[in-house]
C-alpha positions in Angstrom: -38.8 45.9 -49.0 -41.7 43.6 -48.9 -41.9 40.3 -47.1 -42.2 38.4 -50.1 -38.5 39.7 -51.3 -37.2 39.1 -47.9 -38.2 35.5 -48.1 -36.9 35.1 -51.7 -33.5 36.6 -50.4 -33.3 34.0 -47.5 -34.1 31.2 -49.8 -31.2 32.3 -52.1 -28.9 32.6 -49.3 -29.5 29.1 -48.1 -29.3 27.7 -51.6 -25.8 29.2 -52.1 -24.8 28.0 -48.5 -25.9 24.4 -49.3 -24.0 24.8 -52.7 -20.7 25.9 -51.0 -21.0 22.9 -48.6 -21.5 20.6 -51.1 -18.4 21.9 -53.0 -16.3 21.5 -49.7 -17.6 18.1 -49.4 -16.7 17.1 -52.8 -13.3 18.6 -52.3 -12.9 16.4 -49.1 -14.0 13.3 -50.8 -11.7 13.9 -53.9 -8.6 14.4 -51.6 -9.4 11.3 -49.5 -10.2 8.9 -52.8 -6.3 8.0 -53.1 -6.3 6.5 -49.6 -9.9 4.6 -49.7 -7.9 1.8 -51.3 -5.4 1.8 -48.7 -5.6 -0.3 -45.6 -3.9 0.0 -42.0 -2.5 2.4 -40.9 -4.6 4.9 -42.9 -7.9 3.2 -41.9 -9.0 1.1 -38.9 -8.4 -2.5 -39.7 -11.2 -4.6 -40.7 -12.5 -7.3 -38.4 -13.7 -10.6 -39.7 -17.3 -11.3 -38.8 -17.4 -13.7 -35.9 -14.1 -12.5 -34.6 -14.2 -10.9 -31.2 -11.5 -8.3 -30.5 -10.1 -8.4 -27.1 -10.1 -5.5 -25.0 -7.1 -3.2 -24.4 -5.5 -4.5 -21.1 -6.3 -2.3 -18.0 -3.6 0.2 -16.8 -5.1 0.2 -13.3 -4.8 -2.3 -10.5 -1.9 -4.8 -10.8 -0.9 -3.3 -14.2 -0.4 0.4 -12.8 2.8 1.6 -13.8 4.9 3.0 -11.0 8.6 3.0 -12.4 8.4 6.8 -12.5 7.9 6.9 -8.8 11.5 5.7 -8.4 13.1 8.3 -10.5 15.1 11.1 -9.3 12.5 14.0 -9.2 9.7 11.8 -7.6 12.2 10.7 -4.7 13.1 14.3 -4.1 9.5 15.3 -3.7 8.8 12.0 -1.6 11.6 13.0 0.6 10.4 16.3 1.4 6.8 14.9 2.0 7.7 12.0 4.1 10.3 13.7 6.2 8.4 16.9 6.5 4.7 17.0 6.8 3.8 13.2 7.0 6.6 12.7 9.8 5.3 15.8 11.7 1.5 14.5 11.4 2.7 10.9 12.6 4.6 12.1 15.6 1.7 14.4 16.3 -1.3 12.1 16.0 0.6 8.9 17.1 3.4 9.8 19.5 5.4 6.6 18.2 7.9 5.0 20.4 10.6 3.0 18.5 12.2 -0.2 20.1 14.4 -3.1 18.9 16.3 -0.9 16.1 19.5 -1.9 17.7 18.9 -5.6 16.2 19.5 -4.1 12.9 22.8 -2.5 13.9 25.0 -5.4 12.4 23.6 -4.9 8.9 23.5 -1.2 9.1 27.2 -0.7 9.8 28.2 -2.7 6.9 29.9 -0.9 3.8 26.8 -2.0 1.7 23.6 -2.8 3.9 21.6 -5.4 2.3 18.1 -4.9 1.2 15.6 -6.2 3.8 11.8 -7.3 3.8 9.9 -5.4 6.7 6.8 -7.3 7.9 4.6 -5.6 10.3 1.1 -6.5 11.5 -1.5 -4.3 10.0 -4.5 -2.6 11.9 -4.5 0.9 10.3 -3.7 3.0 7.5 -1.4 4.8 9.9 0.8 1.7 9.9 2.5 2.7 6.6 3.5 6.2 7.9 4.5 4.7 11.3 6.8 2.1 9.4 8.3 4.9 7.3 8.8 6.9 10.4 10.3 4.0 12.5 12.5 2.2 9.8 16.1 3.3 10.2 18.5 4.5 7.6 19.7 3.5 5.1 16.8 1.4 4.5 14.1 4.2 4.9 15.7 6.2 2.0 15.1 3.1 -0.5 11.8 1.6 0.6 9.1 0.2 -1.7 5.7 -0.6 0.1 3.6 -3.3 -1.1 0.0 -1.9 -1.6 -3.3 -3.9 -2.4 -3.8 -3.3 -6.4 -7.6 -3.6 -5.7 -7.6 -0.9 -3.3 -4.8 1.7 -3.9 -4.7 1.5 -7.5 -8.4 1.5 -8.7 -8.3 5.1 -10.4 -5.4 7.0 -11.9 -5.4 9.8 -9.2 -5.5 7.4 -6.4 -2.7 5.2 -7.7 -0.6 8.2 -8.5 -0.8 9.8 -5.0 0.2 6.3 -3.5 3.1 5.8 -5.8 4.3 9.3 -5.2 3.8 9.5 -1.5 4.6 6.1 -0.4 6.5 4.6 -3.2 3.6 2.0 -3.3 3.8 -0.9 -5.6 0.5 -2.6 -6.6 0.4 -6.3 -5.3 -2.5 -8.7 -5.6 -3.3 -9.4 -2.1 -4.5 -12.8 -2.6 -1.4 -14.1 -4.3 2.0 -12.9 -5.4 1.9 -13.0 -9.1 5.1 -13.8 -11.1 5.0 -10.3 -12.6 5.1 -8.7 -9.0 7.7 -11.2 -7.8 10.0 -10.3 -10.7 9.5 -6.8 -10.4 10.3 -6.9 -6.6 13.3 -9.2 -7.2 14.8 -6.5 -9.9 14.1 -3.8 -7.3 15.8 -5.4 -4.5 18.6 -6.5 -6.7 18.9 -2.6 -7.2 19.0 -2.1 -3.5 15.4 -1.2 -2.7 13.9 -2.7 0.6 10.4 -3.8 0.8 7.6 -3.2 3.4 4.8 -5.9 3.1 1.9 -6.7 5.4 1.7 -10.5 5.4 -1.8 -10.3 6.8 -3.0 -9.0 3.4 -5.3 -6.3 4.8 -6.3 -4.4 7.8 -7.7 -6.2 10.8 -11.5 -6.1 10.7 -12.1 -6.4 14.3 -9.1 -5.2 16.2 -7.3 -8.7 16.4 -4.6 -10.0 14.1 -5.2 -12.2 10.9 -3.4 -15.3 9.7 -0.2 -14.7 7.9 0.0 -15.3 4.0 3.1 -16.6 2.6 3.9 -13.7 0.4 6.9 -12.3 2.4 8.3 -15.9 2.8 8.0 -16.5 -0.8 9.5 -13.2 -1.8 12.5 -13.9 0.7 13.3 -17.2 -1.0 13.0 -15.5 -4.4 15.3 -12.6 -3.6 17.4 -14.1 -0.8 16.8 -11.1 1.4 16.2 -11.4 5.1 12.9 -10.7 6.8 12.6 -8.3 9.6 9.6 -9.1 11.7 7.7 -5.9 13.2 5.0 -5.3 15.4 3.0 -2.0 15.6 0.9 -1.5 18.8 -1.7 1.1 19.2 -2.5 2.4 15.7 -6.0 0.4 15.7 -7.5 2.6 18.4 -6.0 5.8 16.7 -7.4 5.3 13.1 -8.7 1.6 12.8 -10.9 0.2 9.9 -14.2 1.9 9.8 -13.0 4.9 11.6 -14.0 8.2 10.1 -11.4 10.5 11.7 -8.3 9.6 13.6 -8.1 10.1 17.4 -4.8 10.8 18.9 -3.1 8.3 21.1 0.4 6.5 21.4 2.0 3.8 19.5 4.9 1.6 19.7 7.0 0.0 16.8 9.1 -2.8 17.8 11.7 -4.6 15.5 12.7 -8.2 15.6 16.1 -9.7 14.6 16.3 -10.6 10.8 15.2 -14.0 9.7 16.4 -16.1 6.9 14.8 -19.6 5.7 16.8 -22.5 6.9 18.1 -25.1 3.9 15.4 -27.6 4.9 12.6 -24.8 5.3 9.9 -24.5 2.8 7.9 -21.5 2.4 4.8 -22.5 4.4 7.2 -23.3 7.6 9.3 -20.1 7.0 6.1 -18.3 6.9 4.8 -19.7 10.2 8.4 -18.9 11.8 7.6 -15.1 10.7 4.3 -15.1 12.2 5.6 -16.6 15.4 8.3 -14.0 15.6 5.7 -11.0 15.0 3.5 -12.6 17.7 6.8 -12.8 20.1 7.3 -9.0 19.5 3.5 -8.3 20.3 3.8 -10.0 23.7 7.2 -8.0 24.2 5.2 -4.9 23.4 2.7 -5.5 26.1 5.2 -7.0 28.8 8.8 -6.8 28.5 11.7 -8.7 26.9 12.2 -11.2 29.3 8.6 -12.0 30.0 7.9 -12.7 26.6 10.6 -15.2 26.2 9.5 -16.9 29.2 5.9 -17.0 27.9 7.3 -18.4 24.3 9.2 -21.0 26.2 6.3 -22.0 28.1 4.1 -22.0 25.2 1.9 -19.1 26.7 2.5 -16.6 24.0 -0.7 -14.8 23.4 -2.0 -15.5 19.6 -2.3 -12.3 17.4 -5.7 -13.6 16.2 -6.9 -13.5 19.6 -8.8 -16.1 21.8 -11.3 -18.3 20.2 -14.3 -16.8 21.9 -17.8 -15.4 20.9 -17.7 -12.0 19.3 -18.6 -10.0 22.5 -16.0 -11.9 24.5 -13.2 -11.3 21.9 -14.3 -7.4 22.2 -14.0 -7.6 25.9 -10.5 -9.4 25.5 -9.3 -6.8 23.1 -10.2 -4.1 25.2 -8.4 -5.5 28.2 -5.4 -6.1 25.8 -5.1 -2.5 24.6 -4.8 -1.3 28.1 -1.3 -3.0 28.3 2.0 -1.8 27.3 3.2 1.8 26.6 0.5 2.2 24.0 -2.2 1.6 26.6 -1.1 4.8 28.4 -3.1 6.9 26.2 -4.2 10.5 26.9 -7.3 10.6 29.0 -9.3 13.8 29.9 -9.2 14.3 33.5 -12.7 14.5 35.2 -13.6 17.6 36.8 -15.8 17.2 39.9 -18.1 19.9 40.9 -17.4 21.9 44.3 -20.2 21.1 46.4 -18.4 22.8 49.3 
């Protein structure tokens, strides 16, 4: 067969394919013609000129849905993780010592122990596993963790992991919105307790930060008592900016539950919560009676540290970290050469 005949045959095949494609297109147009006069929902609705269609609300951040994390399957999986690998890791890396849990005994022995709001200081990502480790039953079994919406819920995978493992709830760290407050109120009415960090975020320099009023506001909104907590030693183990954890010792101290007085507004109650956590910090570094004596004399060290320049604050912080049980960190023994 000549090249000319091959070319003619190829052209003929292309024409047939084009005709077949045109026939299929005609059938599709004919089938869709009855719907061409139809509007929504058969077609995307028309948008008048000059009208800006608002974007779909984001499902990340404060809008991240976490209700599924409190269903039975997720609770079973979380119990296995928190009471197994996470508990073993926390004990191995932080060697926690728990004190003051007896101050919750009057509530624990009740037939229906009420939900509580736990308010620890915050120096490390290790603080949440430590709190879950230390908080006694029955509150540990039904504990919701208030987590920063702009950190833990910025992606679907990160938010899902936080909700599943920690039962985290997205919270705006700058202000407790009405939606979050209503959600927490409903959860606490259902028997869930809350772990919230009044400082709003991890310490940037190892010292504490001023407390925000979220815990005091939620206590007034829900009627739940606030349990002050102090965690000592987590910063040197895995503080902000550290790339890997460094094993050490920690101490977790619970205070007595607090409730706002009848003449006490949110701001004053928040100041009392901060004072209670500060007192526990002094108790951790000294002892019960010394801390109370310092408080009576107005000599309790501030969580936010001394008002010095940066290098003096760092110096004072290093001295503070050597105090208390957590200051007894594992140190490598020096081996001196034998010079005989």
